[in-house]
Backbone as CSV, one residue per row, in Angstrom:
resi,resn,N_x,N_y,N_z,CA_x,CA_y,CA_z,C_x,C_y,C_z
1,MET,108.760,-8.363,-78.476,108.695,-6.905,-78.566,108.615,-6.340,-77.155
2,ARG,109.387,-5.294,-76.913,109.387,-4.611,-75.617,109.155,-3.125,-75.861
3,VAL,108.434,-2.481,-74.954,108.093,-1.064,-75.099,108.504,-0.320,-73.835
4,GLY,109.075,0.872,-74.022,109.445,1.716,-72.896,108.958,3.136,-73.103
5,ILE,108.713,3.826,-71.997,108.261,5.216,-72.023,109.313,6.068,-71.336
6,GLY,109.621,7.208,-71.922,110.560,8.142,-71.323,109.939,9.518,-71.213
7,TYR,110.383,10.262,-70.231,109.908,11.633,-70.015,111.081,12.460,-69.529
8,ASP,111.133,13.704,-69.988,112.125,14.628,-69.456,111.564,16.038,-69.539
9,SER,111.988,16.873,-68.622,111.622,18.291,-68.665,112.802,19.108,-68.151
10,HIS,112.933,20.301,-68.700,113.986,21.231,-68.289,113.419,22.637,-68.353
11,ARG,113.928,23.504,-67.502,113.501,24.898,-67.556,114.450,25.683,-68.461
12,PHE,113.908,26.757,-69.014,114.722,27.637,-69.852,115.620,28.507,-68.985
13,VAL,116.824,28.786,-69.505,117.766,29.706,-68.875,118.469,30.493,-69.970
14,LYS,118.935,31.666,-69.620,119.728,32.451,-70.561,121.167,31.967,-70.519
15,GLY,121.865,32.185,-71.629,123.285,31.891,-71.669,123.655,30.489,-72.105
16,ARG,122.686,29.707,-72.535,122.966,28.355,-73.039,122.289,28.192,-74.386
17,PRO,122.865,27.391,-75.277,122.186,27.120,-76.549,121.004,26.176,-76.327
18,LEU,120.010,26.277,-77.185,118.871,25.363,-77.157,119.191,24.199,-78.081
19,ILE,119.422,23.035,-77.482,119.760,21.831,-78.245,118.653,20.815,-78.022
20,LEU,118.034,20.394,-79.115,116.969,19.392,-79.056,117.190,18.365,-80.155
21,GLY,117.233,17.106,-79.777,117.448,16.057,-80.762,118.755,16.215,-81.509
22,GLY,119.756,16.779,-80.839,121.064,16.962,-81.450,121.172,18.165,-82.360
23,ILE,120.112,18.949,-82.468,120.077,20.115,-83.348,120.101,21.385,-82.494
24,THR,120.953,22.331,-82.820,120.956,23.624,-82.141,119.913,24.510,-82.820
25,ILE,118.973,24.986,-82.015,117.841,25.752,-82.520,117.992,27.210,-82.101
26,PRO,117.891,28.132,-83.045,118.014,29.548,-82.686,116.921,29.962,-81.685
27,HIS,117.362,30.443,-80.538,116.431,30.896,-79.490,117.256,31.656,-78.457
28,PRO,116.689,32.687,-77.824,117.472,33.455,-76.848,117.765,32.705,-75.545
29,ARG,117.085,31.578,-75.333,117.326,30.803,-74.115,117.554,29.337,-74.465
30,GLY,118.372,28.698,-73.641,118.582,27.263,-73.751,117.975,26.582,-72.548
31,LEU,118.378,25.348,-72.300,117.804,24.586,-71.202,118.832,24.358,-70.101
32,ALA,118.372,24.470,-68.858,119.221,24.214,-67.700,119.435,22.721,-67.570
33,GLY,120.657,22.326,-67.230,120.938,20.914,-67.017,122.414,20.681,-66.803
34,HIS,122.726,19.510,-66.280,124.113,19.147,-66.015,124.858,18.872,-67.318
35,SER,124.199,18.165,-68.234,124.785,17.902,-69.551,124.421,19.074,-70.460
36,ASP,124.306,18.819,-71.760,123.854,19.882,-72.660,122.340,20.103,-72.583
37,ALA,121.654,19.321,-71.740,120.225,19.469,-71.439,119.316,19.194,-72.635
38,ASP,119.737,18.321,-73.526,118.921,17.947,-74.687,117.790,17.043,-74.209
39,ALA,116.651,17.642,-73.896,115.518,16.906,-73.326,114.968,15.849,-74.278
40,VAL,115.094,16.060,-75.578,114.641,15.063,-76.552,115.487,13.803,-76.416
41,ALA,116.800,13.962,-76.436,117.691,12.808,-76.276,117.479,12.144,-74.920
42,HIS,117.289,12.929,-73.871,117.114,12.377,-72.529,115.854,11.528,-72.427
43,ALA,114.749,12.012,-72.973,113.506,11.237,-72.929,113.652,9.937,-73.715
44,LEU,114.329,10.006,-74.856,114.520,8.800,-75.660,115.449,7.815,-74.954
45,ILE,116.462,8.310,-74.283,117.333,7.428,-73.494,116.499,6.659,-72.482
46,ASP,115.645,7.359,-71.741,114.830,6.686,-70.735,113.854,5.696,-71.356
47,ALA,113.307,6.013,-72.523,112.389,5.078,-73.182,113.127,3.807,-73.597
48,ILE,114.323,3.967,-74.154,115.114,2.810,-74.589,115.543,1.977,-73.387
49,LEU,116.046,2.631,-72.358,116.461,1.905,-71.157,115.270,1.222,-70.495
50,GLY,114.131,1.904,-70.471,112.932,1.328,-69.874,112.461,0.085,-70.607
51,ALA,112.499,0.127,-71.922,112.076,-1.035,-72.712,112.976,-2.237,-72.438
52,ALA,114.223,-1.985,-72.114,115.175,-3.062,-71.839,115.234,-3.414,-70.348
53,ALA,114.435,-2.723,-69.520,114.495,-2.885,-68.068,115.936,-2.686,-67.583
54,ALA,116.571,-1.621,-68.110,117.982,-1.352,-67.830,118.176,-0.072,-67.023
55,GLY,117.209,0.298,-66.218,117.360,1.478,-65.382,116.917,2.747,-66.078
56,ASN,117.569,3.857,-65.710,117.195,5.143,-66.283,118.429,6.018,-66.464
57,ILE,118.226,7.157,-67.084,119.337,8.045,-67.413,120.107,8.496,-66.172
58,GLY,119.394,8.740,-65.078,120.055,9.182,-63.853,120.953,8.122,-63.238
59,GLN,120.612,6.855,-63.439,121.455,5.772,-62.938,122.688,5.585,-63.825
60,LEU,122.487,5.703,-65.134,123.579,5.475,-66.075,124.535,6.671,-66.160
61,PHE,123.970,7.885,-66.116,124.759,9.113,-66.248,124.370,10.087,-65.129
62,PRO,124.700,9.796,-63.871,124.250,10.645,-62.763,124.799,12.071,-62.844
63,ASP,123.944,13.036,-62.506,124.389,14.433,-62.555,125.364,14.769,-61.427
64,SER,125.566,13.842,-60.521,126.566,14.028,-59.464,127.972,13.667,-59.945
65,ASP,128.067,13.100,-61.149,129.355,12.680,-61.697,129.880,13.772,-62.633
66,PRO,131.026,14.368,-62.331,131.550,15.452,-63.172,131.876,15.023,-64.607
67,ARG,131.987,13.711,-64.874,132.246,13.263,-66.249,131.132,13.689,-67.196
68,TRP,129.929,13.870,-66.682,128.785,14.166,-67.549,128.475,15.652,-67.615
69,LYS,129.284,16.498,-66.979,129.085,17.948,-67.042,129.231,18.401,-68.488
70,ASP,128.192,19.058,-68.994,128.144,19.578,-70.368,128.299,18.484,-71.432
71,ALA,127.994,17.242,-71.072,128.136,16.114,-72.012,127.186,16.269,-73.197
72,ASP,127.603,15.739,-74.323,126.787,15.683,-75.537,125.736,14.590,-75.333
73,SER,124.486,14.976,-75.199,123.424,14.011,-74.927,123.213,13.020,-76.061
74,MET,123.568,13.402,-77.276,123.467,12.453,-78.385,124.492,11.332,-78.211
75,GLU,125.630,11.642,-77.618,126.609,10.610,-77.324,126.109,9.725,-76.178
76,LEU,125.437,10.320,-75.202,124.843,9.533,-74.124,123.775,8.594,-74.691
77,LEU,123.002,9.086,-75.655,121.983,8.263,-76.316,122.639,7.074,-77.011
78,ARG,123.703,7.324,-77.742,124.413,6.248,-78.432,124.928,5.219,-77.429
79,THR,125.478,5.677,-76.325,126.001,4.784,-75.295,124.887,3.933,-74.691
80,ALA,123.751,4.550,-74.393,122.611,3.808,-73.829,122.114,2.759,-74.817
81,HIS,122.056,3.117,-76.097,121.598,2.166,-77.110,122.591,1.008,-77.235
82,GLU,123.880,1.289,-77.155,124.884,0.222,-77.200,124.724,-0.736,-76.022
83,LEU,124.414,-0.189,-74.846,124.173,-1.025,-73.665,123.011,-1.980,-73.924
84,VAL,121.945,-1.456,-74.484,120.756,-2.255,-74.773,121.065,-3.301,-75.848
85,ARG,121.815,-2.898,-76.852,122.205,-3.851,-77.908,123.060,-4.972,-77.314
86,GLY,123.858,-4.650,-76.318,124.656,-5.661,-75.635,123.811,-6.678,-74.899
87,ARG,122.575,-6.322,-74.637,121.623,-7.245,-73.999,120.797,-7.999,-75.037
88,GLY,121.169,-7.851,-76.309,120.481,-8.589,-77.362,119.219,-7.934,-77.878
89,LEU,119.055,-6.640,-77.625,117.860,-5.909,-78.068,118.248,-4.809,-79.038
90,ALA,117.364,-4.486,-79.957,117.617,-3.425,-80.928,116.387,-2.537,-81.047
91,LEU,116.625,-1.255,-81.232,115.533,-0.303,-81.416,114.819,-0.584,-82.739
92,VAL,113.498,-0.665,-82.665,112.676,-0.853,-83.859,112.065,0.476,-84.271
93,GLN,111.558,1.223,-83.290,110.825,2.446,-83.587,110.782,3.311,-82.341
94,ALA,110.749,4.627,-82.531,110.571,5.567,-81.428,109.658,6.695,-81.875
95,ASP,108.830,7.153,-80.962,107.911,8.259,-81.205,108.077,9.242,-80.057
96,LEU,108.335,10.508,-80.395,108.566,11.530,-79.378,107.637,12.716,-79.591
97,THR,107.177,13.294,-78.494,106.391,14.528,-78.534,107.078,15.551,-77.649
98,VAL,107.420,16.684,-78.240,108.033,17.801,-77.518,106.916,18.778,-77.188
99,ILE,106.775,19.125,-75.920,105.751,20.071,-75.479,106.461,21.377,-75.174
100,ILE,106.174,22.388,-76.015,106.916,23.653,-75.962,106.040,24.754,-76.557
101,GLU,106.060,25.911,-75.954,105.295,27.046,-76.495,106.107,27.765,-77.577
102,GLN,107.344,28.104,-77.263,108.237,28.808,-78.182,109.640,28.269,-77.994
103,PRO,110.411,28.150,-78.998,110.123,28.493,-80.383,109.278,27.410,-81.057
104,ARG,108.715,27.771,-82.177,107.986,26.791,-82.987,109.011,25.830,-83.591
105,LEU,108.745,24.555,-83.498,109.734,23.566,-83.912,109.501,22.947,-85.279
106,GLY,108.424,23.305,-85.955,108.079,22.689,-87.239,109.249,22.464,-88.175
107,PRO,110.038,23.495,-88.478,111.146,23.309,-89.424,112.285,22.433,-88.893
108,HIS,112.299,22.180,-87.580,113.402,21.443,-86.960,113.079,19.975,-86.702
109,LEU,111.818,19.581,-86.884,111.423,18.221,-86.519,112.081,17.154,-87.390
110,ALA,112.069,17.341,-88.698,112.694,16.345,-89.582,114.200,16.257,-89.342
111,PRO,114.919,17.388,-89.200,116.346,17.275,-88.881,116.609,16.581,-87.539
112,MET,115.739,16.804,-86.546,115.899,16.115,-85.264,115.754,14.617,-85.449
113,ALA,114.685,14.205,-86.146,114.447,12.775,-86.369,115.622,12.154,-87.122
114,ALA,116.133,12.857,-88.123,117.268,12.340,-88.900,118.517,12.210,-88.033
115,ALA,118.772,13.199,-87.179,119.949,13.154,-86.309,119.843,12.006,-85.302
116,LEU,118.654,11.813,-84.742,118.451,10.714,-83.798,118.639,9.368,-84.498
117,ALA,118.034,9.225,-85.677,118.148,7.969,-86.427,119.604,7.668,-86.769
118,GLU,120.319,8.695,-87.220,121.729,8.499,-87.581,122.540,8.054,-86.369
119,ARG,122.335,8.715,-85.230,123.116,8.376,-84.036,122.808,6.968,-83.540
120,LEU,121.560,6.525,-83.764,121.159,5.197,-83.304,121.384,4.106,-84.347
121,GLY,121.728,4.505,-85.567,121.959,3.529,-86.618,120.698,2.837,-87.099
122,VAL,119.584,3.584,-87.114,118.316,3.046,-87.610,117.866,3.874,-88.808
123,SER,116.905,3.366,-89.544,116.413,4.115,-90.700,115.665,5.359,-90.225
124,PRO,115.706,6.433,-91.013,115.016,7.666,-90.617,113.518,7.454,-90.368
125,GLY,112.922,6.519,-91.069,111.504,6.250,-90.872,111.174,5.590,-89.549
126,ALA,112.181,5.197,-88.792,111.950,4.554,-87.493,111.767,5.555,-86.368
127,ILE,112.017,6.836,-86.642,111.950,7.874,-85.605,110.920,8.933,-85.999
128,SER,110.009,9.212,-85.096,109.009,10.259,-85.299,109.169,11.301,-84.193
129,VAL,109.247,12.566,-84.581,109.317,13.656,-83.601,108.214,14.649,-83.939
130,LYS,107.387,14.958,-82.943,106.288,15.903,-83.102,106.424,16.995,-82.045
131,ALA,105.751,18.113,-82.268,105.747,19.192,-81.276,104.315,19.636,-81.027
132,LYS,104.040,19.964,-79.788,102.734,20.458,-79.365,102.955,21.607,-78.389
133,THR,101.974,22.490,-78.313,102.003,23.499,-77.254,101.196,22.971,-76.079
134,ASN,101.245,23.676,-74.971,100.437,23.316,-73.806,99.272,24.288,-73.649
135,GLU,98.951,24.971,-74.765,97.799,25.883,-74.813,97.817,26.912,-73.687
136,GLY,99.017,27.365,-73.322,99.145,28.419,-72.325,98.968,27.966,-70.887
137,MET,98.820,26.672,-70.647,98.559,26.177,-69.293,99.844,25.740,-68.599
138,GLY,99.952,26.029,-67.314,101.038,25.545,-66.484,102.398,26.120,-66.843
139,PHE,103.455,25.534,-66.254,104.809,26.042,-66.485,105.202,25.934,-67.948
140,LEU,104.716,24.904,-68.637,105.018,24.769,-70.061,104.324,25.875,-70.846
141,GLY,103.065,26.108,-70.538,102.292,27.127,-71.232,102.798,28.539,-70.995
142,ARG,103.395,28.769,-69.841,103.969,30.082,-69.539,105.350,30.244,-70.172
143,GLY,105.839,29.212,-70.847,107.137,29.299,-71.507,108.311,29.199,-70.566
144,GLU,108.110,28.603,-69.392,109.194,28.467,-68.424,110.134,27.317,-68.759
145,GLY,109.677,26.390,-69.578,110.501,25.244,-69.926,109.809,24.381,-70.952
146,ILE,110.343,23.183,-71.116,109.767,22.239,-72.061,109.676,20.868,-71.410
147,ALA,108.896,19.999,-72.026,108.810,18.601,-71.616,108.798,17.754,-72.878
148,VAL,109.268,16.535,-72.743,109.300,15.600,-73.868,108.832,14.241,-73.374
149,ILE,107.964,13.620,-74.154,107.502,12.261,-73.890,107.993,11.394,-75.046
150,ALA,108.543,10.241,-74.721,109.064,9.337,-75.754,108.578,7.919,-75.498
151,VAL,108.322,7.212,-76.582,108.008,5.782,-76.525,108.967,5.100,-77.484
152,ALA,109.554,4.004,-77.033,110.476,3.238,-77.871,110.094,1.769,-77.837
153,SER,110.185,1.132,-78.983,109.971,-0.315,-79.031,111.288,-0.979,-79.438
154,LEU,111.587,-2.072,-78.743,112.786,-2.856,-78.986,112.372,-4.282,-79.306
155,GLU,113.224,-4.977,-80.033,112.985,-6.401,-80.250,114.308,-7.132,-80.105
156,ALA,114.197,-8.421,-79.827,115.397,-9.244,-79.696,116.071,-9.356,-81.061
157,ARG,117.394,-9.298,-81.055,118.151,-9.440,-82.317,118.518,-10.884,-82.517
């Protein structure tokens, strides 16, 4: 069994959709980023890569490479998981916490988990997505952006 931790944060900007875990969420602001800025997918990518000792998202999909401009982060997640599977490892379970003040994510958590599970080819029960606020503290609490923490466990196939 191998375990990896991932983290990602992005600031809010106007003029972009808010995409988290492959789901477009109604909100007046989206997230700044080179790709579609799906911080949920990005944190999970880093957790999966970390568990496999396979680097990180910036090494695999550098923001200096125009190929990844506005890329679908769920496709990047699938690609990262395929890389790990090529090393003889498979995702067993992932747990993610989204730290965000607004919008409230309650109704979107199950669809996010289902979308992540589908893209990774694992059972829906293998993915947990939760949301927390930062109780008004710091850049997260002021609603300037979001952060996501992910843990993934892999095992040899």
